[in-house]
C-alpha positions as YAML, in Angstrom:
chain: A
units: angstrom
residues:
- id: 1
  name: MET
  ca: [0.86, 53.57, 107.07]
- id: 2
  name: THR
  ca: [-0.19, 53.91, 111.04]
- id: 3
  name: ASP
  ca: [-4.04, 53.92, 111.23]
- id: 4
  name: ARG
  ca: [-5.27, 56.74, 113.19]
- id: 5
  name: GLU
  ca: [-6.48, 54.51, 116.04]
- id: 6
  name: THR
  ca: [-3.20, 53.71, 116.47]
- id: 7
  name: ILE
  ca: [-1.61, 56.45, 116.56]
- id: 8
  name: ASP
  ca: [-3.98, 57.72, 119.05]
- id: 9
  name: ARG
  ca: [-3.15, 54.78, 121.33]
- id: 10
  name: PHE
  ca: [0.38, 55.84, 121.19]
- id: 11
  name: LEU
  ca: [-0.72, 59.23, 121.40]
- id: 12
  name: ALA
  ca: [-2.39, 58.37, 124.75]
- id: 13
  name: ALA
  ca: [-0.44, 55.55, 126.07]
- id: 14
  name: PRO
  ca: [1.30, 56.30, 129.98]
- id: 15
  name: ASP
  ca: [4.55, 55.28, 128.50]
- id: 16
  name: THR
  ca: [4.78, 57.57, 125.90]
- id: 17
  name: THR
  ca: [7.03, 60.46, 126.00]
- id: 18
  name: PRO
  ca: [6.20, 64.46, 125.43]
- id: 19
  name: GLU
  ca: [8.88, 64.36, 123.46]
- id: 20
  name: GLU
  ca: [7.84, 61.12, 121.45]
- id: 21
  name: ARG
  ca: [3.91, 62.71, 121.53]
- id: 22
  name: ALA
  ca: [5.27, 65.60, 119.82]
- id: 23
  name: VAL
  ca: [7.43, 63.55, 117.00]
- id: 24
  name: ILE
  ca: [4.16, 61.82, 116.48]
- id: 25
  name: LEU
  ca: [2.37, 64.71, 115.92]
- id: 26
  name: TRP
  ca: [4.79, 66.15, 113.45]
- id: 27
  name: GLN
  ca: [5.88, 63.15, 111.69]
- id: 28
  name: TYR
  ca: [2.04, 62.16, 110.77]
- id: 29
  name: GLN
  ca: [1.50, 65.71, 110.16]
- id: 30
  name: LEU
  ca: [-1.27, 66.20, 112.86]
- id: 31
  name: ILE
  ca: [-0.50, 69.93, 113.90]
- id: 32
  name: GLY
  ca: [-1.87, 73.18, 112.60]
- id: 33
  name: ASP
  ca: [0.12, 76.05, 110.47]
- id: 34
  name: PHE
  ca: [2.03, 77.36, 113.94]
- id: 35
  name: LYS
  ca: [3.12, 74.14, 114.81]
- id: 36
  name: GLN
  ca: [4.42, 73.51, 110.90]
- id: 37
  name: ALA
  ca: [6.35, 76.52, 111.03]
- id: 38
  name: LEU
  ca: [7.82, 75.61, 114.32]
- id: 39
  name: TRP
  ca: [9.20, 72.47, 113.25]
- id: 40
  name: GLU
  ca: [10.47, 74.15, 110.33]
- id: 41
  name: ALA
  ca: [12.63, 76.19, 112.54]
- id: 42
  name: ILE
  ca: [13.51, 73.61, 114.61]
- id: 43
  name: SER
  ca: [14.75, 71.75, 112.03]
- id: 44
  name: ARG
  ca: [16.60, 74.67, 110.24]
- id: 45
  name: ALA
  ca: [18.38, 76.38, 113.29]
- id: 46
  name: ASP
  ca: [21.55, 76.56, 114.37]
- id: 47
  name: GLY
  ca: [22.87, 75.10, 117.99]
- id: 48
  name: ASP
  ca: [22.50, 78.76, 119.26]
- id: 49
  name: ASN
  ca: [18.94, 79.35, 118.00]
- id: 50
  name: LEU
  ca: [18.26, 75.50, 118.84]
- id: 51
  name: LEU
  ca: [18.94, 76.46, 122.46]
- id: 52
  name: ARG
  ca: [16.98, 79.62, 122.30]
- id: 53
  name: LEU
  ca: [13.59, 77.50, 120.86]
- id: 54
  name: GLU
  ca: [14.10, 74.54, 123.58]
- id: 55
  name: LEU
  ca: [13.26, 77.38, 126.02]
- id: 56
  name: GLY
  ca: [9.98, 77.63, 124.75]
- id: 57
  name: PHE
  ca: [9.43, 74.43, 122.72]
- id: 58
  name: PRO
  ca: [11.39, 71.67, 125.06]
- id: 59
  name: ASP
  ca: [9.36, 68.96, 123.72]
- id: 60
  name: GLU
  ca: [9.49, 69.90, 120.51]
- id: 61
  name: VAL
  ca: [13.27, 70.42, 120.41]
- id: 62
  name: ARG
  ca: [14.27, 67.15, 122.65]
- id: 63
  name: GLY
  ca: [11.98, 65.50, 120.19]
- id: 64
  name: PHE
  ca: [13.78, 66.67, 117.13]
- id: 65
  name: ARG
  ca: [17.07, 65.79, 118.56]
- id: 66
  name: GLY
  ca: [15.87, 62.26, 119.12]
- id: 67
  name: TRP
  ca: [14.41, 62.10, 115.97]
- id: 68
  name: ALA
  ca: [17.24, 63.60, 114.12]
- id: 69
  name: HIS
  ca: [20.48, 62.33, 115.70]
- id: 70
  name: GLY
  ca: [19.20, 59.62, 118.10]
- id: 71
  name: ASP
  ca: [17.12, 56.57, 118.21]
- id: 72
  name: MET
  ca: [13.70, 57.79, 118.60]
- id: 73
  name: ALA
  ca: [12.82, 56.60, 115.42]
- id: 74
  name: THR
  ca: [13.87, 53.16, 116.01]
- id: 75
  name: ARG
  ca: [12.51, 52.63, 119.36]
- id: 76
  name: LEU
  ca: [9.04, 54.11, 118.11]
- id: 77
  name: ARG
  ca: [9.14, 51.71, 114.70]
- id: 78
  name: ASN
  ca: [10.29, 48.97, 116.97]
- id: 79
  name: ARG
  ca: [6.87, 49.64, 119.24]
- id: 80
  name: GLY
  ca: [5.00, 49.28, 116.17]
- id: 81
  name: LEU
  ca: [4.71, 53.30, 114.37]
- id: 82
  name: GLU
  ca: [5.05, 53.28, 110.61]
- id: 83
  name: ILE
  ca: [7.03, 56.27, 110.91]
...
């Protein structure tokens, strides 16, 4: 498991994108109840509702897409996160 110091370093790094930050916080459960419910809604949303959620929460939705359908997980692992 990645330690908190390493996670914080990734969160503060200038080359970490907002989408990556959102996913890191989500995957390491460093979010409150509202964000937990938001991530649950994002992960369950169909295409139309995902587009609606993206209007209010673009970083989270783009992060989810990169995580679920792209290479974000691989990129974060390659950079040293056990995620």
